N, CA, C and O atoms as a MOPAC input file, in Angstrom:
PM7 MOZYME 1SCF
protein

 N     82.28200 1    94.76000 1   152.03600 1
 C     82.04400 1    96.13000 1   152.43200 1
 C     80.89100 1    96.69000 1   151.59700 1
 O     80.68600 1    96.29500 1   150.44900 1
 N     80.15900 1    97.60000 1   152.18900 1
 C     79.03200 1    98.23700 1   151.50300 1
 C     79.40200 1    99.66500 1   151.08600 1
 O     80.34300 1   100.25600 1   151.61700 1
 N     78.65500 1   100.19700 1   150.13900 1
 C     78.91300 1   101.54100 1   149.61700 1
 C     78.92800 1   102.56700 1   150.74500 1
 O     79.79900 1   103.43600 1   150.77700 1
 N     77.97800 1   102.47800 1   151.66500 1
 C     77.91100 1   103.47400 1   152.74100 1
 C     79.17400 1   103.47400 1   153.60200 1
 O     79.55700 1   104.51700 1   154.13100 1
 N     79.81800 1   102.32900 1   153.74700 1
 C     81.04600 1   102.25200 1   154.53300 1
 C     82.20500 1   102.96000 1   153.82800 1
 O     82.99900 1   103.64600 1   154.47100 1
 N     82.29800 1   102.79300 1   152.51900 1
 C     83.38200 1   103.45600 1   151.78800 1
 C     83.13300 1   104.95300 1   151.71100 1
 O     84.08500 1   105.73300 1   151.67300 1
 N     81.87300 1   105.37000 1   151.68800 1
 C     81.54700 1   106.80000 1   151.71900 1
 C     82.13900 1   107.41200 1   152.98600 1
 O     82.76300 1   108.47200 1   152.93900 1
 N     81.94000 1   106.74300 1   154.10900 1
 C     82.45300 1   107.24200 1   155.38800 1
 C     83.97700 1   107.18500 1   155.45200 1
 O     84.61800 1   108.14800 1   155.87400 1
 N     84.55300 1   106.06500 1   155.03800 1
 C     85.99900 1   105.87000 1   155.15600 1
 C     86.79600 1   106.81100 1   154.26300 1
 O     87.88200 1   107.25400 1   154.63800 1
 N     86.25900 1   107.11900 1   153.07900 1
 C     86.97600 1   107.97800 1   152.13600 1
 C     86.44200 1   109.40300 1   152.12600 1
 O     86.89600 1   110.24100 1   151.34700 1
 N     85.47600 1   109.67100 1   152.99700 1
 C     84.88500 1   111.00300 1   153.09300 1
 C     84.36900 1   111.47900 1   151.72900 1
 O     84.69900 1   112.57200 1   151.26900 1
 N     83.55700 1   110.63500 1   151.10100 1
 C     83.00700 1   110.93600 1   149.78600 1
 C     81.70500 1   111.71700 1   149.91500 1
 O     80.93400 1   111.51000 1   150.85200 1
 N     81.47400 1   112.60200 1   148.97800 1
 C     80.20700 1   113.33500 1   148.91400 1
 C     79.19800 1   112.46000 1   148.17500 1
 O     79.50800 1   111.91300 1   147.11700 1
 N     78.00600 1   112.32800 1   148.72100 1
 C     76.93600 1   111.59800 1   148.04700 1
 C     76.16700 1   112.60400 1   147.19700 1
 O     75.47000 1   113.47200 1   147.72400 1
 N     76.29800 1   112.48000 1   145.88900 1
 C     75.62600 1   113.37800 1   144.94900 1
 C     74.21700 1   112.86100 1   144.66100 1
 O     73.24800 1   113.62000 1   144.68100 1
 N     74.11900 1   111.55600 1   144.39400 1
 C     72.82900 1   110.89100 1   144.21300 1
 C     72.85600 1   109.62000 1   145.05100 1
 O     73.72700 1   108.76600 1   144.88000 1
 N     71.88900 1   109.50700 1   145.95900 1
 C     71.78600 1   108.31800 1   146.79300 1
 C     70.67800 1   107.43100 1   146.27100 1
 O     69.51200 1   107.82300 1   146.22300 1
 N     71.06400 1   106.22300 1   145.88000 1
 C     70.08300 1   105.23400 1   145.43600 1
 C     69.96600 1   104.16600 1   146.52400 1
 O     68.95700 1   104.09600 1   147.22700 1
 N     70.99300 1   103.34300 1   146.65600 1
 C     71.02300 1   102.29200 1   147.67500 1
 C     72.46200 1   102.16100 1   148.16500 1
 O     73.28100 1   101.48300 1   147.54500 1
 N     72.75300 1   102.80600 1   149.26900 1
 C     74.11600 1   102.77600 1   149.81200 1
 C     74.41600 1   101.47400 1   150.54300 1
 O     75.51700 1   101.30400 1   151.06600 1
 N     73.46200 1   100.55800 1   150.58900 1
 C     73.68600 1    99.25500 1   151.21200 1
 C     74.15600 1    98.20900 1   150.20700 1
 O     74.28200 1    97.03400 1   150.55100 1
 N     74.41300 1    98.62000 1   148.98500 1
 C     74.90200 1    97.67700 1   147.97800 1
 C     76.29800 1    97.19600 1   148.35600 1
 O     77.12000 1    97.95500 1   148.87100 1
 N     76.54000 1    95.93000 1   148.09000 1
 C     77.83500 1    95.32900 1   148.38000 1
 C     78.83800 1    95.70300 1   147.28600 1
 O     78.50600 1    95.73200 1   146.10100 1
 N     80.06700 1    95.98800 1   147.70900 1
 C     81.15400 1    96.31800 1   146.78400 1
 C     81.93500 1    95.03800 1   146.48900 1
 O     82.36700 1    94.34100 1   147.40700 1
 N     82.11100 1    94.73700 1   145.20900 1
 C     82.84200 1    93.53100 1   144.80700 1
 C     84.26600 1    93.82900 1   144.35500 1
 O     85.06300 1    92.90700 1   144.18000 1
 N     84.59400 1    95.09400 1   144.16400 1
 C     85.91100 1    95.48700 1   143.67500 1
 C     85.84400 1    96.89200 1   143.12700 1
 O     84.87500 1    97.61600 1   143.36000 1
 N     86.86600 1    97.27300 1   142.40600 1
 C     86.90800 1    98.60900 1   141.84300 1
 C     87.39000 1    98.59900 1   140.41100 1
 O     88.06900 1    97.67000 1   139.97500 1
 N     87.03600 1    99.63600 1   139.68900 1
 C     87.50500 1    99.82300 1   138.31900 1
 C     87.70500 1   101.30700 1   138.08300 1
 O     86.86200 1   102.11800 1   138.46600 1
 N     88.80600 1   101.66500 1   137.46000 1
 C     89.09600 1   103.05300 1   137.13100 1
 C     89.22300 1   103.18600 1   135.62500 1
 O     89.98400 1   102.45600 1   134.99000 1
 N     88.47800 1   104.11800 1   135.05900 1
 C     88.58200 1   104.33600 1   133.62500 1
 C     87.59800 1   105.37700 1   133.13600 1
 O     86.52700 1   105.57100 1   133.71100 1
 N     87.98700 1   106.04300 1   132.06100 1
 C     87.15100 1   107.07500 1   131.46100 1
 C     86.63000 1   106.68100 1   130.08300 1
 O     85.74500 1   107.34600 1   129.54400 1
 N     87.15900 1   105.63000 1   129.52000 1
 C     86.71400 1   105.16400 1   128.20900 1
 C     85.54100 1   104.19700 1   128.42600 1
 O     85.72800 1   103.08100 1   128.91000 1
 N     84.35000 1   104.63500 1   128.06700 1
 C     83.14300 1   103.88900 1   128.39100 1
 C     83.14900 1   102.46800 1   127.84000 1
 O     82.64900 1   101.55500 1   128.49700 1
 N     83.69800 1   102.26600 1   126.66100 1
 C     83.74100 1   100.91400 1   126.08300 1
 C     84.61300 1    99.98800 1   126.92800 1
 O     84.30100 1    98.80500 1   127.05900 1
 N     85.69700 1   100.50400 1   127.50200 1
 C     86.53200 1    99.67800 1   128.39200 1
 C     85.78000 1    99.31100 1   129.65900 1
 O     85.87000 1    98.17900 1   130.13400 1
 N     85.04700 1   100.25500 1   130.20100 1
 C     84.27200 1    99.99300 1   131.41300 1
 C     83.23700 1    98.90500 1   131.13100 1
 O     83.05900 1    97.99100 1   131.93500 1
 N     82.55900 1    99.00400 1   129.99300 1
 C     81.55600 1    97.99000 1   129.63500 1
 C     82.19200 1    96.61000 1   129.49000 1
 O     81.57800 1    95.60500 1   129.84900 1
 N     83.40800 1    96.55500 1   128.97000 1
 C     84.06100 1    95.27400 1   128.71500 1
 C     84.75000 1    94.69200 1   129.94300 1
 O     84.84300 1    93.47200 1   130.07700 1
 N     85.23900 1    95.55300 1   130.84800 1
 C     86.11900 1    95.04600 1   131.90700 1
 C     85.62600 1    95.21400 1   133.33600 1
 O     86.03300 1    94.45000 1   134.21200 1
 N     84.76800 1    96.18400 1   133.59700 1
 C     84.25800 1    96.34700 1   134.96300 1
 C     83.29600 1    95.20700 1   135.26400 1
 O     82.72400 1    94.60300 1   134.35600 1
 N     83.12900 1    94.92600 1   136.53300 1
 C     82.28000 1    93.82500 1   136.97100 1
 C     81.10900 1    94.34000 1   137.81200 1
 O     81.18600 1    95.41100 1   138.41500 1
 N     80.05600 1    93.58000 1   137.84100 1
 C     78.89800 1    93.92100 1   138.67300 1
 C     79.35300 1    94.11100 1   140.11400 1
 O     80.13800 1    93.32200 1   140.63900 1
 N     78.85300 1    95.16000 1   140.74000 1
 C     79.20200 1    95.44000 1   142.12700 1
 C     80.44200 1    96.28500 1   142.32000 1
 O     80.75500 1    96.67500 1   143.44400 1
 N     81.16200 1    96.57800 1   141.23200 1
 C     82.36800 1    97.41300 1   141.32700 1
 C     82.01900 1    98.85900 1   141.65600 1
 O     80.92900 1    99.34000 1   141.34600 1
 N     82.96900 1    99.53600 1   142.28800 1
 C     82.96000 1   100.98800 1   142.37100 1
 C     83.71800 1   101.46400 1   141.14700 1
 O     84.82700 1   100.99600 1   140.89200 1
 N     83.15300 1   102.37000 1   140.39600 1
 C     83.77800 1   102.86400 1   139.16800 1
 C     84.24900 1   104.28600 1   139.40600 1
 O     83.45000 1   105.17100 1   139.71300 1
 N     85.54700 1   104.50100 1   139.26300 1
 C     86.15200 1   105.82500 1   139.41900 1
 C     86.36400 1   106.42300 1   138.03700 1
 O     86.95600 1   105.79000 1   137.16300 1
 N     85.87800 1   107.64900 1   137.84100 1
 C     85.98200 1   108.32000 1   136.54200 1
 C     85.91100 1   109.83100 1   136.72800 1
 O     85.49200 1   110.32100 1   137.77600 1
 N     86.32200 1   110.55000 1   135.70700 1
 C     86.08700 1   111.99800 1   135.69500 1
 C     84.89800 1   112.33100 1   134.79200 1
 O     84.45200 1   113.47700 1   134.73700 1
 N     84.39000 1   111.31400 1   134.08400 1
 C     83.21100 1   111.50700 1   133.24000 1
 C     81.99200 1   111.72300 1   134.13300 1
 O     81.86000 1   111.07900 1   135.17400 1
 N     81.11400 1   112.61800 1   133.73200 1
 C     79.95500 1   112.89300 1   134.59100 1
 C     78.69300 1   113.23100 1   133.79400 1
 O     77.86000 1   114.01600 1   134.24600 1
 N     78.55700 1   112.64200 1   132.62300 1
 C     77.37800 1   112.87900 1   131.78400 1
 C     76.45400 1   111.66400 1   131.84700 1
 O     76.79100 1   110.65600 1   132.46800 1
 N     75.29800 1   111.76100 1   131.21000 1
 C     74.30400 1   110.71100 1   131.36800 1
 C     74.69100 1   109.36900 1   130.74700 1
 O     74.11700 1   108.34500 1   131.11800 1
 N     75.63800 1   109.34100 1   129.82100 1
 C     76.09900 1   108.05900 1   129.27900 1
 C     76.79500 1   107.22700 1   130.35000 1
 O     76.79400 1   105.99800 1   130.28100 1
 N     77.38500 1   107.88700 1   131.33000 1
 C     78.01100 1   107.18500 1   132.44900 1
 C     76.94800 1   106.37800 1   133.20300 1
 O     77.20200 1   105.25200 1   133.63200 1
 N     75.78400 1   106.95200 1   133.35500 1
 C     74.70100 1   106.27200 1   134.06200 1
 C     74.25300 1   105.04200 1   133.28100 1
 O     73.99000 1   103.99300 1   133.86900 1
 N     74.16800 1   105.16700 1   131.97300 1
 C     73.77800 1   104.02900 1   131.13500 1
 C     74.77300 1   102.88300 1   131.27500 1
 O     74.37700 1   101.72300 1   131.38500 1
 N     76.05700 1   103.20600 1   131.27000 1
 C     77.09000 1   102.17800 1   131.40900 1
 C     77.04300 1   101.56400 1   132.80900 1
 O     77.14400 1   100.34600 1   132.95700 1
 N     76.89200 1   102.39500 1   133.82500 1
 C     76.81300 1   101.89000 1   135.20600 1
 C     75.63100 1   100.93700 1   135.36600 1
 O     75.73600 1    99.92300 1   136.05700 1
 N     74.52500 1   101.25700 1   134.73900 1
 C     73.34000 1   100.41700 1   134.79400 1
 C     73.58700 1    99.09600 1   134.06400 1
 O     73.23400 1    98.02800 1   134.56400 1
 N     74.18800 1    99.17400 1   132.89300 1
 C     74.48200 1    97.98800 1   132.09500 1
 C     75.40100 1    97.01800 1   132.84100 1
 O     75.17400 1    95.80800 1   132.84000 1
 N     76.42900 1    97.56000 1   133.47200 1
 C     77.42800 1    96.73200 1   134.15800 1
 C     76.97200 1    96.34900 1   135.57000 1
 O     77.52900 1    95.43300 1   136.17500 1
 N     75.96900 1    97.04000 1   136.08900 1
 C     75.47500 1    96.84400 1   137.45100 1
 C     76.50800 1    97.30400 1   138.49100 1
 O     76.81100 1    96.59900 1   139.45400 1
 N     77.02700 1    98.49900 1   138.26000 1
 C     78.00100 1    99.13600 1   139.14400 1
 C     77.32900 1    99.47900 1   140.47800 1
 O     76.17600 1    99.91100 1   140.49100 1
 N     78.03600 1    99.29300 1   141.60000 1
 C     77.48800 1    99.66300 1   142.91400 1
 C     77.41100 1   101.17400 1   143.08600 1
 O     76.45200 1   101.69600 1   143.65400 1
 N     78.43200 1   101.87200 1   142.58700 1
 C     78.44700 1   103.33500 1   142.66400 1
 C     79.48800 1   103.87100 1   141.69600 1
 O     80.50800 1   103.23500 1   141.43100 1
 N     79.20500 1   105.05000 1   141.17900 1
 C     80.16200 1   105.78500 1   140.35800 1
 C     80.78900 1   106.83900 1   141.25300 1
 O     80.08500 1   107.60500 1   141.91200 1
 N     82.11700 1   106.87600 1   141.27400 1
 C     82.82900 1   107.91300 1   142.02600 1
 C     83.41000 1   108.89200 1   141.02000 1
 O     84.25300 1   108.52700 1   140.20000 1
 N     82.95800 1   110.13300 1   141.08800 1
 C     83.45400 1   111.18100 1   140.21100 1
 C     84.68300 1   111.79900 1   140.88400 1
 O     84.59800 1   112.33500 1   141.98900 1
 N     85.81200 1   111.71400 1   140.20600 1
 C     87.08900 1   112.19500 1   140.74800 1
 C     87.29100 1   113.67800 1   140.46200 1
 O     86.60200 1   114.27000 1   139.63100 1
 N     88.24000 1   114.25300 1   141.16100 1
 C     88.71000 1   115.62200 1   140.95800 1
 C     87.61400 1   116.66500 1   141.14700 1
 O     87.66000 1   117.74500 1   140.55700 1
 N     86.63800 1   116.33400 1   141.96900 1
 C     85.55500 1   117.26300 1   142.30500 1
 C     84.85200 1   117.80200 1   141.05900 1
 O     84.36000 1   118.93100 1   141.05000 1
 N     84.81100 1   116.97900 1   140.01100 1
 C     84.15100 1   117.39400 1   138.76600 1
 C     82.66400 1   117.55600 1   138.99400 1
 O     82.06000 1   116.82400 1   139.77800 1
 N     82.08100 1   118.51900 1   138.30700 1
 C     80.64400 1   118.73200 1   138.43400 1
 C     79.90400 1   117.61200 1   137.70600 1
 O     80.40900 1   117.03600 1   136.74200 1
 N     78.71400 1   117.32200 1   138.18300 1
 C     77.90300 1   116.26700 1   137.58900 1
 C     76.75700 1   116.91400 1   136.82800 1
 O     76.01100 1   117.72700 1   137.37500 1
 N     76.62900 1   116.55100 1   135.58900 1
 C     75.58700 1   117.05100 1   134.70400 1
 C     74.20400 1   116.81300 1   135.31900 1
 O     73.93900 1   115.73500 1   135.84900 1
 N     73.33500 1   117.80600 1   135.25100 1
 C     71.98600 1   117.68800 1   135.81800 1
 C     71.19900 1   116.53000 1   135.21000 1
 O     70.46100 1   115.84200 1   135.91500 1
 N     71.35200 1   116.31600 1   133.92200 1
 C     70.65900 1   115.19700 1   133.27300 1
 C     71.16900 1   113.86300 1   133.81300 1
 O     70.40100 1   112.91300 1   133.96200 1
 N     72.46800 1   113.79800 1   134.10400 1
 C     73.03700 1   112.57500 1   134.67800 1
 C     72.48500 1   112.33000 1   136.07600 1
 O     72.16600 1   111.19600 1   136.43200 1
 N     72.37300 1   113.38700 1   136.86500 1
 C     71.79800 1   113.24100 1   138.21200 1
 C     70.36700 1   112.72300 1   138.13900 1
 O     69.99000 1   111.80400 1   138.86600 1
 N     69.58400 1   113.31700 1   137.26300 1
 C     68.18400 1   112.91100 1   137.13900 1
 C     68.08100 1   111.46100 1   136.67900 1
 O     67.26600 1   110.69500 1   137.19300 1
 N     68.90600 1   111.09200 1   135.71800 1
 C     68.89400 1   109.71400 1   135.19900 1
 C     69.32700 1   108.73200 1   136.28600 1
 O     68.75800 1   107.64700 1   136.40000 1
 N     70.32100 1   109.10000 1   137.08000 1
 C     70.78900 1   108.23800 1   138.16900 1
 C     69.68300 1   108.03000 1   139.19700 1
 O     69.50100 1   106.91900 1   139.69600 1
 N     68.95000 1   109.08100 1   139.51200 1
 C     67.82500 1   108.95800 1   140.45300 1
 C     66.77100 1   108.01100 1   139.89600 1
 O     66.25200 1   107.15600 1   140.61300 1
 N     66.45700 1   108.16900 1   138.61200 1
 C     65.44000 1   107.32800 1   137.97600 1
 C     65.84700 1   105.85900 1   137.93100 1
 O     65.01600 1   104.97200 1   138.12100 1
 N     67.11800 1   105.61100 1   137.68300 1
 C     67.59700 1   104.24600 1   137.46500 1
 C     68.22900 1   103.60500 1   138.70500 1
 O     68.59800 1   102.43100 1   138.67400 1
 N     68.35600 1   104.37000 1   139.79600 1
 C     68.88600 1   103.80200 1   141.03500 1
 C     70.38300 1   103.60000 1   141.04200 1
 O     70.87100 1   102.57200 1   141.51200 1
 N     71.11400 1   104.56900 1   140.52600 1
 C     72.58200 1   104.50600 1   140.50200 1
 C     73.14200 1   105.50200 1   141.50600 1
 O     72.82700 1   106.69100 1   141.45100 1
 N     73.98200 1   105.01100 1   142.43200 1
 C     74.65900 1   105.89400 1   143.37700 1
 C     75.73800 1   106.69300 1   142.65700 1
 O     76.53600 1   106.13200 1   141.90700 1
 N     75.76100 1   108.00300 1   142.88700 1
 C     76.85300 1   108.83900 1   142.39000 1
 C     77.51600 1   109.48800 1   143.59400 1
 O     76.87000 1   110.14400 1   144.41100 1
 N     78.82000 1   109.28500 1   143.67700 1
 C     79.63600 1   109.84100 1   144.75300 1
 C     80.67100 1   110.76500 1   144.13300 1
 O     80.93800 1   110.68300 1   142.93400 1
 N     81.25400 1   111.64100 1   144.93700 1
 C     82.26700 1   112.56100 1   144.41100 1
 C     83.39200 1   112.71800 1   145.42700 1
 O     83.18900 1   112.65800 1   146.64000 1
 N     84.59300 1   112.92100 1   144.87400 1
 C     85.77700 1   113.13300 1   145.69900 1
 C     86.61400 1   114.25900 1   145.11100 1
 O     86.62500 1   114.47100 1   143.89800 1
 N     87.31000 1   114.97400 1   145.97500 1
 C     88.26100 1   115.98900 1   145.51700 1
 C     89.54400 1   115.34000 1   145.01500 1
 O     90.29300 1   115.94500 1   144.24900 1
 N     89.79400 1   114.11600 1   145.44500 1
 C     91.01500 1   113.40600 1   145.05100 1
 C     90.96900 1   113.00600 1   143.58200 1
 O     89.89900 1   112.92400 1   142.97900 1
 N     92.15800 1   112.75700 1   143.01500 1
 C     92.19300 1   112.24400 1   141.64700 1
 C     91.99200 1   110.72100 1   141.66800 1
 O     92.00000 1   110.10800 1   142.73600 1
 N     91.81600 1   110.12700 1   140.51100 1
 C     91.50700 1   108.70200 1   140.41400 1
 C     92.59400 1   107.83800 1   141.06000 1
 O     92.28300 1   106.84400 1   141.71800 1
 N     93.83800 1   108.20100 1   140.88100 1
 C     94.94600 1   107.44500 1   141.46000 1
 C     94.85500 1   107.43800 1   142.98500 1
 O     95.01200 1   106.39400 1   143.61900 1
 N     94.60200 1   108.59700 1   143.55900 1
 C     94.49900 1   108.70300 1   145.01500 1
 C     93.30600 1   107.92200 1   145.55100 1
 O     93.41600 1   107.24000 1   146.57000 1
 N     92.17500 1   108.01800 1   144.87600 1
 C     90.98000 1   107.28500 1   145.30700 1
 C     91.23900 1   105.78400 1   145.25600 1
 O     90.92900 1   105.06300 1   146.20500 1
 N     91.80300 1   105.31900 1   144.15600 1
 C     92.07800 1   103.88300 1   144.00900 1
 C     93.02700 1   103.39100 1   145.09900 1
 O     92.84100 1   102.30000 1   145.63700 1
 N     94.04500 1   104.19300 1   145.42800 1
 C     94.97500 1   103.81000 1   146.48200 1
 C     94.28400 1   103.68500 1   147.82300 1
 O     94.53800 1   102.74400 1   148.57500 1
 N     93.40900 1   104.63300 1   148.12400 1
 C     92.66300 1   104.58800 1   149.38600 1
 C     91.72100 1   103.38900 1   149.42400 1
 O     91.57900 1   102.74100 1   150.46100 1
 N     91.07700 1   103.09300 1   148.29500 1
 C     90.19200 1   101.93600 1   148.23500 1
 C     90.98600 1   100.65600 1   148.46600 1
 O     90.53400 1    99.76100 1   149.18000 1
 N     92.16100 1   100.56800 1   147.86500 1
 C     93.00100 1    99.38500 1   148.02500 1
 C     93.40000 1    99.19500 1   149.48900 1
 O     93.39300 1    98.07400 1   149.99900 1
 N     93.74700 1   100.29500 1   150.15900 1
 C     94.08400 1   100.23200 1   151.58500 1
 C     92.91000 1    99.70600 1   152.42200 1
 O     93.11200 1    99.09200 1   153.47000 1
 N     91.69700 1    99.95100 1   151.95400 1
 C     90.50500 1    99.49000 1   152.65600 1
 C     90.11300 1    98.07000 1   152.26700 1
 O     89.08900 1    97.55800 1   152.71800 1
 N     90.92700 1    97.43600 1   151.43200 1
 C     90.67400 1    96.04500 1   151.07400 1
 C     89.85700 1    95.83300 1   149.81700 1
 O     89.42600 1    94.71400 1   149.53900 1
 N     89.63700 1    96.89000 1   149.05600 1
 C     88.89400 1    96.78800 1   147.80700 1
 C     89.90700 1    96.70200 1   146.66900 1
 O     90.74200 1    97.59000 1   146.50100 1
 N     89.82600 1    95.64200 1   145.90500 1
 C     90.76400 1    95.50900 1   144.77300 1
 C     90.06500 1    95.17600 1   143.48300 1
 O     90.71500 1    95.03300 1   142.44700 1

């Protein structure tokens, strides 16, 4: 599945569009950046409530397909600008991380 397909299926808001044709390899949920760096995999969708520019650095390092900001949290302007510069998709949902992960699992993303 590609990022653009999950955007449609989960009704996600696209905050920063880089490349929505990226392939999704799985998902990871977490707010502790060191855990994300150690355990998330390239191509994962990363669900978090963090929305500052360090999130973009971690997403770039891990080669995340897209960051999904949960709970309709606002995204820092510096993070948006950095995501545009570095080609990181940022998506947003009103749902909490648990709900998003459940919906992703139903769509075959694990």
